[in-house]
MARZASE-939599 format. One line per 8 residues: number of its first residue (from 1); for each residue x, y, z of C-alpha. Coordinates in steps of 0.5 Angstrom, whole numbers, always signed. Example, Ala and Ser with C-alpha at 12.3 -4.5 7.8 and 13.67 -1.06 7.14 Angstrom:
# MARZASE-939599
1) +25,-9,+16; +27,-2,+14
END
This chain:
# MARZASE-939599
1) +87,+287,+334; +88,+279,+333; +93,+277,+328; +90,+273,+322; +91,+266,+321; +95,+263,+316; +92,+260,+311; +92,+252,+311
9) +94,+249,+304; +90,+242,+304; +94,+236,+302; +89,+235,+296; +91,+242,+293; +98,+241,+294; +97,+235,+289; +94,+239,+284
17) +99,+244,+284; +105,+239,+283; +101,+236,+278; +100,+242,+274; +107,+244,+275; +109,+237,+272; +104,+238,+266; +107,+245,+265
25) +114,+241,+265; +112,+236,+261; +109,+241,+256; +115,+245,+255; +121,+239,+255; +117,+234,+251; +110,+236,+247; +113,+243,+245
33) +120,+241,+242; +116,+235,+239; +111,+239,+236; +116,+244,+233; +120,+238,+231; +114,+235,+227; +113,+242,+224; +120,+242,+221
41) +120,+235,+219; +113,+237,+215; +116,+243,+213; +122,+240,+210; +118,+235,+207; +114,+240,+204; +119,+244,+201; +122,+237,+198
49) +128,+237,+202; +132,+230,+202; +132,+224,+199; +127,+219,+199; +128,+213,+204; +124,+208,+202; +126,+202,+197; +121,+203,+192
57) +118,+210,+189; +111,+211,+185; +112,+213,+178; +107,+214,+172; +108,+211,+166; +105,+208,+159; +104,+201,+163; +101,+204,+168
65) +102,+206,+175; +109,+203,+177; +114,+202,+183; +121,+203,+181; +127,+201,+186; +129,+208,+189; +137,+208,+187; +138,+212,+194
73) +135,+207,+199; +142,+206,+201; +143,+213,+204; +139,+212,+210; +143,+207,+213; +150,+209,+210; +154,+215,+208; +152,+217,+201
81) +159,+215,+198; +158,+208,+201; +152,+206,+199; +151,+201,+194; +145,+201,+189; +139,+196,+189; +138,+192,+182; +133,+196,+177
89) +126,+192,+180; +120,+195,+177; +113,+192,+178; +106,+194,+178; +103,+199,+183; +97,+195,+183; +97,+188,+183; +93,+184,+178
97) +89,+178,+179; +92,+172,+178; +99,+175,+180; +103,+171,+185; +108,+176,+188; +115,+174,+191; +120,+178,+195; +127,+175,+196
105) +130,+179,+202; +138,+179,+202; +144,+182,+201; +150,+181,+195; +149,+173,+196; +142,+174,+194; +143,+179,+189; +148,+175,+186
113) +153,+180,+184; +156,+178,+177; +150,+173,+177; +145,+178,+178; +141,+177,+172; +141,+169,+173; +140,+169,+180; +136,+164,+184
121) +131,+169,+184; +131,+170,+177; +132,+162,+176; +126,+161,+181; +121,+166,+177; +123,+162,+171; +121,+155,+175; +115,+158,+178
129) +112,+160,+171; +113,+153,+169; +110,+150,+175; +104,+154,+175; +103,+157,+168; +96,+160,+169; +99,+164,+174; +103,+171,+173
137) +109,+171,+177; +113,+177,+180; +120,+175,+183; +123,+182,+186; +130,+181,+188; +131,+187,+194; +139,+184,+195; +144,+190,+196
145) +151,+189,+198; +153,+190,+205; +146,+190,+208; +144,+186,+214; +138,+185,+218; +137,+191,+220; +136,+194,+213; +132,+188,+211
153) +127,+189,+217; +125,+196,+215; +124,+193,+208; +120,+188,+210; +115,+193,+213; +115,+196,+207; +114,+190,+202; +108,+188,+207
161) +104,+194,+204; +105,+191,+197; +101,+185,+197; +106,+180,+198; +105,+172,+197; +111,+169,+199; +117,+172,+202; +124,+169,+202
169) +129,+171,+207; +136,+169,+205; +141,+173,+209; +146,+173,+215; +153,+174,+212; +154,+181,+213; +151,+181,+221; +158,+183,+223
177) +160,+188,+219; +154,+191,+216; +150,+197,+219; +150,+197,+226; +154,+190,+227; +160,+190,+232; +165,+189,+226; +163,+195,+221
185) +166,+201,+219; +160,+205,+219; +158,+207,+227; +160,+203,+233; +155,+197,+235; +150,+200,+240; +145,+197,+245; +139,+194,+241
193) +134,+200,+243; +139,+205,+241; +139,+202,+234; +132,+202,+234; +131,+209,+235; +137,+210,+230; +134,+207,+225; +127,+210,+226
201) +130,+217,+226; +134,+215,+220; +127,+215,+216; +126,+223,+218; +128,+229,+213; +131,+232,+220; +136,+227,+220; +138,+228,+213
209) +139,+235,+215; +143,+234,+221; +147,+229,+217; +148,+234,+212; +150,+240,+217; +155,+235,+220; +158,+233,+214; +159,+240,+212
217) +163,+242,+218; +167,+235,+218; +164,+231,+223; +159,+227,+220; +158,+220,+217; +162,+222,+211; +168,+224,+214; +168,+218,+219
225) +167,+213,+214; +173,+210,+209; +174,+214,+203; +170,+210,+197; +167,+203,+197; +173,+198,+197; +169,+191,+199; +172,+187,+204
233) +179,+190,+204; +175,+196,+209; +173,+191,+214; +181,+188,+215; +182,+193,+221; +176,+191,+224; +177,+183,+227; +173,+181,+232
241) +176,+174,+236; +171,+169,+236; +170,+170,+244; +168,+177,+243; +161,+178,+247; +159,+183,+242; +158,+177,+237; +153,+173,+241
249) +149,+180,+242; +150,+181,+234; +147,+174,+233; +141,+175,+238; +139,+182,+235; +140,+177,+228; +134,+173,+231; +130,+178,+234
257) +130,+181,+227; +128,+175,+223; +122,+174,+228; +120,+182,+226; +121,+180,+218; +117,+174,+219; +111,+177,+224; +111,+183,+219
265) +110,+179,+213; +105,+174,+216; +101,+180,+218; +101,+181,+211; +98,+174,+208; +105,+172,+206; +108,+165,+207; +115,+166,+209
273) +122,+162,+208; +127,+163,+212; +134,+159,+209; +139,+157,+213; +145,+160,+209; +151,+156,+206; +158,+159,+205; +165,+156,+202
281) +168,+151,+207; +173,+147,+203; +176,+152,+199; +175,+159,+203; +181,+160,+208; +180,+164,+214; +181,+171,+212; +184,+173,+219
289) +187,+169,+224; +187,+171,+232; +191,+167,+238; +189,+166,+244; +191,+172,+249; +197,+171,+252; +200,+165,+248; +206,+165,+246
297) +206,+164,+239; +214,+166,+236; +217,+160,+232; +221,+157,+238; +214,+157,+242; +211,+150,+243; +205,+153,+239; +210,+156,+233
305) +213,+149,+233; +207,+145,+232; +205,+150,+227; +211,+150,+223; +212,+142,+223; +204,+142,+220; +205,+147,+215; +212,+143,+212
313) +209,+136,+213; +202,+139,+209; +207,+142,+204; +210,+135,+203; +204,+132,+202; +205,+128,+209; +197,+128,+211; +198,+124,+217
321) +204,+128,+220; +200,+134,+218; +194,+132,+221; +198,+130,+228; +202,+136,+228; +196,+141,+227; +192,+137,+232; +197,+139,+237
329) +197,+146,+235; +190,+147,+235; +190,+144,+243; +195,+149,+245; +192,+155,+241; +184,+153,+241; +182,+160,+237; +187,+160,+231
337) +183,+159,+225; +188,+157,+220; +190,+152,+224; +183,+149,+224; +183,+150,+216; +190,+147,+215; +187,+141,+220; +181,+140,+215
345) +185,+139,+209; +190,+134,+213; +183,+131,+215; +180,+131,+207; +187,+128,+205; +187,+122,+209; +179,+121,+207; +177,+123,+214
353) +171,+127,+211; +167,+128,+217; +173,+131,+221; +175,+135,+216; +168,+138,+215; +168,+140,+223; +175,+143,+223; +172,+147,+217
361) +166,+149,+220; +171,+151,+226; +175,+155,+222; +170,+159,+219; +167,+161,+226; +174,+163,+228; +175,+167,+222; +177,+174,+225
369) +174,+177,+219; +166,+175,+220; +163,+175,+213; +160,+168,+213; +154,+166,+217; +157,+161,+222; +154,+156,+227; +151,+162,+231
377) +148,+166,+225; +144,+160,+222; +142,+157,+229; +139,+165,+230; +135,+163,+224; +133,+157,+226; +131,+160,+233; +127,+166,+230
385) +123,+161,+226; +121,+157,+232; +120,+163,+236; +114,+165,+232; +110,+159,+233; +108,+153,+230; +106,+156,+223; +106,+152,+216
393) +107,+158,+213; +113,+159,+216; +119,+154,+213; +125,+153,+215; +130,+151,+209; +136,+148,+211; +140,+150,+204; +147,+149,+208
401) +146,+142,+209; +143,+141,+202; +150,+144,+199; +154,+139,+203; +150,+133,+200; +151,+136,+193; +158,+137,+194; +165,+133,+194
409) +166,+129,+200; +159,+133,+203; +163,+139,+205; +161,+145,+201; +166,+149,+196; +168,+152,+190; +164,+148,+185; +157,+152,+188
417) +161,+158,+192; +166,+161,+188; +169,+165,+194; +167,+166,+201; +159,+167,+200; +157,+168,+193; +154,+163,+189; +157,+160,+182
425) +151,+158,+177; +151,+152,+179; +150,+154,+187; +144,+159,+184; +141,+153,+181; +141,+149,+187; +138,+154,+191; +133,+155,+186
433) +131,+148,+186; +131,+147,+193; +126,+153,+194; +122,+150,+188; +121,+143,+192; +120,+147,+198; +114,+150,+195; +111,+144,+191
441) +110,+141,+198; +107,+147,+202; +106,+152,+196; +103,+159,+199; +96,+161,+199; +95,+164,+193; +97,+158,+189; +94,+152,+193
449) +88,+152,+189; +92,+150,+183; +97,+144,+183; +103,+144,+180; +105,+141,+173; +108,+134,+173; +116,+135,+174; +121,+141,+174
457) +124,+144,+168; +131,+142,+167; +137,+146,+168; +138,+147,+161; +131,+150,+160; +132,+155,+166; +139,+157,+163; +136,+158,+156
465) +130,+162,+158; +134,+166,+162; +139,+168,+156; +145,+166,+159; +151,+164,+155; +158,+162,+155; +159,+170,+154; +156,+171,+162
473) +160,+166,+164; +166,+169,+161; +164,+176,+165; +163,+172,+171; +170,+169,+171; +173,+176,+169; +170,+179,+175; +171,+174,+180
481) +179,+175,+178; +178,+182,+179; +176,+181,+186; +181,+175,+187; +187,+180,+186; +184,+185,+191; +186,+184,+199; +183,+180,+203
489) +183,+175,+198; +191,+176,+196; +192,+173,+203; +189,+166,+201; +194,+160,+202; +193,+158,+194; +192,+165,+192; +197,+165,+186
497) +194,+157,+183; +187,+160,+184; +189,+166,+179; +193,+162,+175; +187,+157,+174; +182,+162,+173; +186,+166,+167; +186,+159,+163
505) +179,+158,+164; +178,+166,+162; +182,+165,+155; +179,+159,+153; +172,+162,+154; +174,+168,+151; +176,+164,+145; +169,+160,+145
513) +166,+167,+145; +170,+169,+139; +168,+163,+136; +160,+163,+138; +158,+170,+137; +153,+170,+132; +150,+164,+135; +150,+167,+142
521) +146,+173,+138; +141,+168,+135; +140,+165,+141; +138,+171,+146; +134,+173,+140; +130,+167,+139; +129,+168,+147; +127,+175,+146
529) +122,+174,+141; +119,+168,+146; +119,+173,+152; +118,+180,+149; +116,+184,+155; +123,+183,+158; +128,+188,+158; +134,+184,+161
537) +134,+180,+154; +134,+186,+150; +140,+189,+154; +143,+182,+153; +142,+183,+145; +145,+190,+146; +151,+188,+149; +152,+182,+144
545) +151,+187,+138; +156,+191,+142; +161,+185,+141; +159,+184,+133; +162,+191,+132; +154,+193,+130; +153,+199,+134; +147,+202,+131
553) +144,+195,+132; +145,+196,+139; +143,+203,+140; +136,+199,+137; +136,+194,+143; +138,+198,+148; +132,+203,+146; +127,+197,+146
561) +130,+195,+153; +129,+203,+156; +121,+202,+153; +120,+196,+157; +124,+199,+164; +125,+206,+163; +128,+207,+170; +134,+202,+168
569) +140,+206,+169; +145,+201,+167; +141,+201,+160; +142,+209,+159; +150,+208,+161; +151,+203,+156; +148,+206,+151; +151,+212,+152
577) +157,+209,+152; +156,+206,+145; +154,+213,+142; +160,+216,+146; +164,+210,+141; +161,+214,+135; +162,+221,+137; +155,+223,+138
585) +157,+227,+144; +150,+230,+145; +146,+223,+145; +152,+220,+150; +151,+226,+154; +143,+226,+154; +143,+218,+156; +149,+219,+162
593) +144,+225,+165; +138,+221,+164; +142,+215,+168; +144,+220,+174; +138,+224,+174; +134,+217,+176; +140,+215,+181; +144,+221,+183
601) +149,+217,+187; +151,+213,+180; +159,+215,+180; +160,+212,+174; +155,+215,+170; +157,+222,+173; +164,+220,+171; +162,+218,+163
609) +159,+224,+163; +165,+228,+165; +168,+225,+159; +163,+227,+154; +163,+234,+156; +171,+234,+156; +171,+231,+149; +166,+236,+147
617) +170,+242,+150; +166,+243,+156; +172,+243,+161; +168,+247,+166; +163,+243,+166; +166,+236,+166; +170,+238,+172; +164,+239,+176
625) +162,+232,+174; +169,+229,+176; +167,+232,+183; +161,+229,+183; +164,+222,+181; +168,+224,+187; +163,+226,+192; +159,+219,+191
633) +166,+215,+190; +172,+218,+193; +176,+212,+191; +175,+213,+184; +182,+213,+182; +181,+215,+174; +176,+221,+176; +182,+224,+180
641) +187,+223,+175; +182,+226,+170; +180,+231,+174; +187,+233,+175; +189,+233,+167; +183,+238,+166; +186,+243,+171; +193,+242,+169
649) +191,+243,+162; +187,+249,+164; +194,+252,+168; +191,+251,+175; +197,+247,+177; +197,+248,+184; +190,+245,+184; +192,+239,+179
657) +197,+238,+184; +192,+237,+190; +188,+232,+185; +194,+228,+184; +196,+228,+191; +189,+226,+193; +189,+220,+187; +196,+218,+191
665) +193,+218,+197; +187,+214,+195; +191,+209,+191; +199,+209,+193; +199,+203,+189; +198,+206,+183; +203,+208,+178; +199,+212,+174
673) +197,+216,+180; +205,+217,+182; +206,+219,+174; +201,+224,+174; +203,+228,+180; +210,+227,+178; +209,+230,+171; +206,+236,+174
681) +212,+237,+180; +216,+237,+174; +212,+242,+170; +212,+247,+177; +220,+246,+177; +220,+241,+183; +225,+236,+180; +227,+232,+186
689) +220,+231,+188; +219,+229,+180; +224,+224,+180; +222,+221,+187; +215,+220,+183; +217,+218,+177; +221,+212,+181; +215,+210,+185
697) +211,+210,+179; +217,+205,+175; +217,+201,+182; +210,+199,+181; +210,+198,+174; +217,+197,+171; +215,+197,+164; +212,+204,+164
705) +214,+207,+159; +211,+214,+161; +215,+213,+168; +222,+212,+165; +220,+217,+159; +219,+222,+165; +224,+221,+169; +229,+221,+163
713) +226,+228,+162; +227,+230,+169; +234,+228,+170; +235,+232,+163; +233,+238,+166; +237,+237,+173; +243,+236,+168; +244,+229,+169
721) +245,+227,+162; +248,+220,+163; +243,+217,+167; +237,+220,+163; +240,+216,+157; +239,+210,+162; +232,+212,+163; +230,+213,+156
729) +233,+207,+154; +229,+203,+160; +223,+206,+156; +225,+203,+149; +226,+197,+153; +219,+196,+154; +217,+200,+147; +222,+200,+142
737) +218,+204,+138; +217,+210,+143; +218,+216,+139; +219,+221,+145; +224,+217,+147; +228,+215,+141; +228,+223,+140; +231,+225,+147
745) +235,+219,+148; +239,+220,+140; +239,+228,+142; +243,+227,+148; +248,+221,+145; +249,+226,+140; +250,+233,+143; +251,+232,+150
753) +258,+235,+153; +258,+230,+158; +262,+224,+155; +259,+219,+159; +252,+221,+155; +256,+222,+149; +255,+216,+144; +254,+218,+136
761) +255,+211,+133; +248,+210,+138; +245,+216,+137; +245,+215,+129; +242,+208,+130; +236,+210,+135; +235,+217,+130; +235,+212,+124
769) +230,+208,+127; +226,+214,+129; +226,+217,+122; +224,+210,+119; +218,+210,+124; +215,+217,+121; +217,+215,+114; +222,+221,+114
777) +217,+226,+114; +219,+229,+121; +223,+235,+120; +225,+235,+128; +227,+228,+127; +231,+229,+121; +235,+235,+124; +237,+230,+130
785) +239,+225,+125; +243,+230,+122; +246,+232,+129; +248,+224,+130; +251,+223,+123; +256,+230,+124; +258,+227,+131; +259,+221,+128
793) +264,+224,+123; +259,+223,+117; +258,+230,+114; +255,+228,+108; +250,+224,+110; +249,+229,+116; +248,+234,+110; +243,+230,+106
801) +238,+229,+112; +239,+237,+113; +236,+238,+106; +230,+233,+107; +229,+237,+114; +229,+243,+110; +224,+241,+104; +220,+239,+109
809) +220,+245,+114; +219,+249,+108; +213,+246,+106; +210,+246,+113; +211,+253,+113; +215,+253,+120; +220,+258,+118; +224,+258,+124
817) +226,+251,+123; +227,+253,+116; +232,+258,+118; +236,+254,+123; +236,+248,+118; +239,+253,+113; +245,+255,+118; +246,+248,+119
825) +246,+246,+112; +251,+251,+110; +256,+249,+115; +255,+242,+113; +257,+244,+106; +263,+247,+108; +265,+241,+112; +264,+237,+106
833) +268,+241,+102
END
């Protein structure tokens, strides 16, 4: 029998078999997992898991369908406790005929920070309304602190669906330190494709679920990021030399993102204005300076000698010598930012404006804390405009040069930019006026059929329409001073002088506000009547009513503001504070709950609710709200301290100690935190640790009455009575009327067995002062006074004080004290006889 021949496999059969295997592998490895993940994503959304990721959310309201800002939008790009909140913007979901809709895309500088209600976007809205009175303008400010073009790119894609007529891009300062930048604190920089993938994934509920799971086990964003928002201070350990290659990649990403913003906005039919942004050159010293690697910079080195000579000459007012020395230092170390800044000041002192401007710009670009848009950033903005091709509806606006033209010596300084990038009221006016001028020359399509009015409104008219007053200028200066007193501003060359200047200005403004209070209210009321739909003017009226001591009237205005914008969390919060001050605890709690219902990450709302609940006797609920406060702001010191206080009152001392220890970890420079921890340690009997805490508290605040008093009590318990008297006297030096210190010092001075602590005459003086302060109505103090008299050899006076104390004790029903006093009186009367 012949063997069966083997089957022959044809090449086509082999190819089909391999294709089928590849398809099965692709289905198993890609399609099936993607399908499962897609079903999981749909399931999570269907069950309502997670938080929305869009900038605006639809709401049905009495005014019609509205789009209100999503206060949790930042959670997509930041850990929840680090995300900053957007402004309470609100606009109709359906754009009405005859409406021109404008979106401002930007960061904190565009937002306006302390001048958010008077930012250039608000001013521009008023200017446009006056220039084209037949058109209704909606100017929506999307500015949020710490975001950058990666976030704005996503906002632009969403905004394209809201029928924008004009998109203004005012950004660039946060490209290095914001999300996905090389100097950020949130995550390391990655290649562009990886960042784009991460941004896409951040929109998924699955990503939120994964992040929450990682946070639960201690590996998530919340654990990698700093404990609480600290502004620029967070980035001081993330310095980059100007030669770092990641900066060039960052600039390229910025350009590409702005190109994407322009293209998506143009496809939506909007005109786009891209602003090359200004920063403070003349009055913002570099925040951090790095040296050329390998260069000797010790005082004896050539660079060290040249730099020191320049500083000495500059302080002596010898500008020419300073210029020559700093020129030598800059040649030796071309990367040192402070050298360039000081060189700029020397040039300026010699009247060499162009050379000064060049040096100041070099200082800005060399600053190792990259929080100002430099030459590379503004070049990227210009390149993005060129890259999208010739288009009359893509306008590049060189605000950097415009600010220089309107500044002394042609160099932008503190007149227009009060810190590094945030604008003064004059700076905002200049931006708005420049934008308006551009729009008059080249208006968006919506306005092209209607010519503008003859001329722009005056600055005074714009500020009047916005309700701006000296009260707002005062609040702005106070906030600026508070920011100056935190790092990295504390390292500025002339920091103390700036703070003193601000303090003088604040004192003058405070006096002016006190004089003009009723007039300010009347002017604002007039504007509110002229613009009845404006919620911001009603809020201003409410705050002015509070200032004038008219809380009931303030509640009325807060209510009117919320009728106009029912999603304004600050209106709820501030109205709640008025209710709280009036003792309306239920109403206060309702307002604070309303605020955190709209913005669950509003730490201030949770904190105020906790205070309200605590006053209402609901300690457990208050502790839960303090915990929520700390969930969204781990650096909220007062919340940690208040939580510790409630735990201590509840007898949960171990937990209170943990809360206080965490408070000290968060704010090691807080005297109050060390004081509270020391008090808890003393209560637990840890006297040595308690005394160390009191010592630290009084070192941080030498006039801390509570700190000195606590130390005195701890020393007393430790048997160190002479030292205790010294601590009580230190407390009385800070507050001569501090009764607890008067009581304890007098008691020790009168009764101590330690001769170094005993001083009866001094005890009499302190005890008499204490009884005088209480109107001779405190039997315990009178008993101490009697002991002091007795120790000083004055038994008759001691008996008289004891009789008065006995009468008070009998009258108050304090039988134990009365019995003790009767025994004392018997002994004293025998001594007198």
